[in-house]
FITORNU-70090 format. One record per residue (C-alpha): residue number from 1; z, y, x. Coordinates in Angstrom, 3 decimals, decimal comma. Layout:
<sites>
seq | z | y | x
NUM | Z | Y | X;
...
</sites>
This chain:
<sites>
seq | z | y | x
1 | -19,631 | 17,807 | -52,147;
2 | -20,030 | 14,456 | -53,617;
3 | -20,861 | 11,515 | -51,426;
4 | -24,497 | 10,612 | -51,436;
5 | -25,199 | 7,164 | -52,653;
6 | -27,258 | 4,994 | -50,335;
7 | -29,886 | 2,734 | -51,655;
8 | -28,820 | -0,872 | -52,030;
9 | -31,139 | -2,009 | -49,210;
10 | -29,556 | 0,358 | -46,651;
11 | -26,652 | -1,901 | -45,689;
12 | -28,977 | -4,889 | -45,487;
13 | -31,317 | -3,000 | -43,119;
14 | -28,372 | -1,731 | -41,078;
15 | -27,025 | -5,245 | -40,475;
16 | -30,519 | -6,522 | -39,598;
17 | -30,762 | -3,823 | -36,907;
18 | -27,325 | -4,747 | -35,586;
19 | -28,416 | -8,403 | -35,329;
20 | -31,574 | -7,365 | -33,455;
21 | -29,462 | -5,329 | -31,007;
22 | -27,128 | -8,301 | -30,467;
23 | -30,137 | -10,500 | -29,711;
24 | -31,472 | -7,934 | -27,217;
25 | -28,065 | -7,603 | -25,591;
26 | -27,672 | -11,382 | -25,377;
27 | -31,138 | -11,776 | -23,844;
28 | -30,412 | -8,973 | -21,347;
29 | -27,114 | -10,613 | -20,331;
30 | -28,816 | -13,985 | -19,994;
31 | -31,490 | -12,492 | -17,723;
32 | -28,796 | -10,766 | -15,664;
33 | -26,963 | -14,091 | -15,207;
34 | -30,169 | -15,838 | -14,145;
35 | -30,919 | -13,066 | -11,647;
36 | -27,379 | -13,297 | -10,243;
37 | -27,632 | -17,064 | -9,813;
38 | -31,002 | -16,668 | -8,096;
39 | -29,468 | -14,190 | -5,684;
40 | -26,561 | -16,516 | -4,898;
41 | -28,967 | -19,424 | -4,343;
42 | -30,983 | -17,314 | -1,900;
43 | -27,988 | -17,208 | 0,470;
44 | -26,851 | -20,718 | 1,363;
45 | -23,193 | -21,355 | 2,088;
46 | -23,790 | -21,458 | 5,843;
47 | -24,712 | -17,769 | 5,863;
48 | -21,059 | -16,845 | 6,363;
49 | -19,668 | -16,680 | 9,898;
50 | -16,439 | -17,874 | 11,447;
51 | -14,386 | -16,830 | 14,447;
52 | -14,316 | -18,922 | 17,625;
53 | -11,575 | -17,928 | 20,061;
54 | -11,714 | -19,264 | 23,623;
55 | -8,667 | -18,804 | 25,849;
56 | -9,209 | -19,236 | 29,582;
57 | -5,930 | -19,818 | 31,425;
58 | -7,718 | -20,736 | 34,679;
59 | -8,445 | -18,522 | 37,669;
60 | -12,227 | -18,985 | 37,403;
61 | -15,001 | -18,548 | 34,843;
62 | -15,300 | -21,273 | 32,219;
63 | -18,380 | -22,023 | 30,143;
64 | -18,984 | -23,353 | 26,623;
65 | -22,381 | -24,539 | 25,394;
66 | -22,723 | -25,320 | 21,674;
67 | -25,903 | -26,829 | 20,227;
68 | -26,853 | -27,575 | 16,617;
69 | -30,188 | -27,672 | 14,819;
70 | -31,622 | -24,126 | 14,872;
71 | -28,438 | -22,742 | 16,505;
72 | -27,468 | -22,410 | 20,175;
73 | -24,566 | -20,644 | 21,925;
74 | -23,878 | -20,381 | 25,649;
75 | -20,584 | -18,595 | 26,280;
76 | -18,950 | -17,409 | 29,500;
77 | -15,246 | -16,580 | 29,544;
78 | -13,795 | -14,697 | 32,501;
79 | -10,585 | -15,855 | 34,259;
80 | -7,249 | -15,300 | 32,496;
81 | -8,960 | -13,853 | 29,405;
82 | -9,256 | -14,640 | 25,713;
83 | -12,648 | -14,005 | 24,142;
84 | -13,586 | -14,068 | 20,474;
85 | -17,057 | -14,938 | 19,209;
86 | -18,641 | -15,028 | 15,766;
87 | -20,540 | -18,254 | 15,098;
88 | -22,076 | -20,221 | 12,247;
89 | -19,959 | -23,062 | 10,843;
90 | -21,705 | -26,320 | 11,817;
91 | -21,309 | -29,573 | 13,686;
92 | -22,111 | -28,874 | 17,340;
93 | -22,796 | -30,913 | 20,436;
94 | -20,447 | -29,060 | 22,761;
95 | -20,285 | -29,049 | 26,546;
96 | -17,310 | -27,462 | 28,342;
97 | -17,148 | -26,556 | 32,042;
98 | -13,921 | -25,555 | 33,767;
99 | -11,951 | -26,328 | 36,931;
100 | -14,924 | -28,149 | 38,444;
101 | -15,227 | -30,586 | 35,532;
102 | -17,680 | -31,049 | 32,671;
103 | -16,730 | -32,455 | 29,282;
104 | -19,164 | -33,186 | 26,432;
105 | -18,145 | -33,597 | 22,806;
106 | -20,968 | -35,104 | 20,782;
107 | -19,811 | -33,908 | 17,373;
108 | -17,423 | -30,982 | 17,266;
109 | -17,091 | -29,962 | 13,614;
110 | -16,418 | -26,245 | 13,436;
111 | -16,084 | -25,357 | 9,749;
112 | -13,282 | -22,769 | 9,831;
113 | -11,881 | -20,408 | 12,457;
114 | -11,452 | -22,426 | 15,658;
115 | -9,788 | -22,121 | 19,078;
116 | -10,649 | -23,715 | 22,412;
117 | -8,011 | -23,528 | 25,135;
118 | -8,737 | -24,098 | 28,824;
119 | -5,333 | -24,762 | 30,464;
120 | -4,438 | -23,999 | 34,064;
121 | -6,352 | -26,323 | 36,406;
122 | -4,598 | -29,675 | 36,938;
123 | -2,068 | -28,907 | 34,218;
124 | -0,445 | -31,794 | 32,382;
125 | -2,462 | -32,480 | 29,216;
126 | -1,036 | -31,484 | 25,839;
127 | -2,175 | -32,765 | 22,471;
128 | -4,720 | -30,830 | 20,426;
129 | -3,803 | -29,919 | 16,864;
130 | -5,726 | -28,880 | 13,766;
131 | -8,383 | -26,330 | 14,629;
132 | -7,392 | -26,152 | 18,300;
133 | -9,191 | -28,032 | 21,069;
134 | -7,298 | -28,241 | 24,348;
135 | -9,603 | -29,095 | 27,222;
136 | -8,350 | -32,021 | 29,299;
137 | -9,131 | -32,335 | 32,986;
138 | -9,270 | -35,675 | 34,809;
139 | -5,942 | -36,450 | 36,451;
140 | -5,895 | -35,843 | 40,200;
141 | -4,051 | -38,453 | 42,272;
</sites>
């Protein structure tokens, strides 16, 4: 069979339809991008959580109170235990109780995974490093 000849206007109409489909596809992709950005904006960066690990090397309970606007944690850690908590990354006013002492830190910035270590009572103080806070007790004379 011989090929059927198409009218001259067929290819012109075909390419017009292709252009219309490209426009529809582009508009659909644009709307999808806008919807995705709206969804990302609905969840602020502070919606993720971080890990706070508290190690209690004492022979008694120790306590950690962390306060920030719209966030509050009061933690109890049993003797000779390590406890892990999930908290929001923020700047906290933190109060620590251990070995009969109380220590307040006005601005403890907890932005990534963080550790607090309560050493043995009356232990010689060691320096804190990076994301580790070593509780220091007053020296006993």
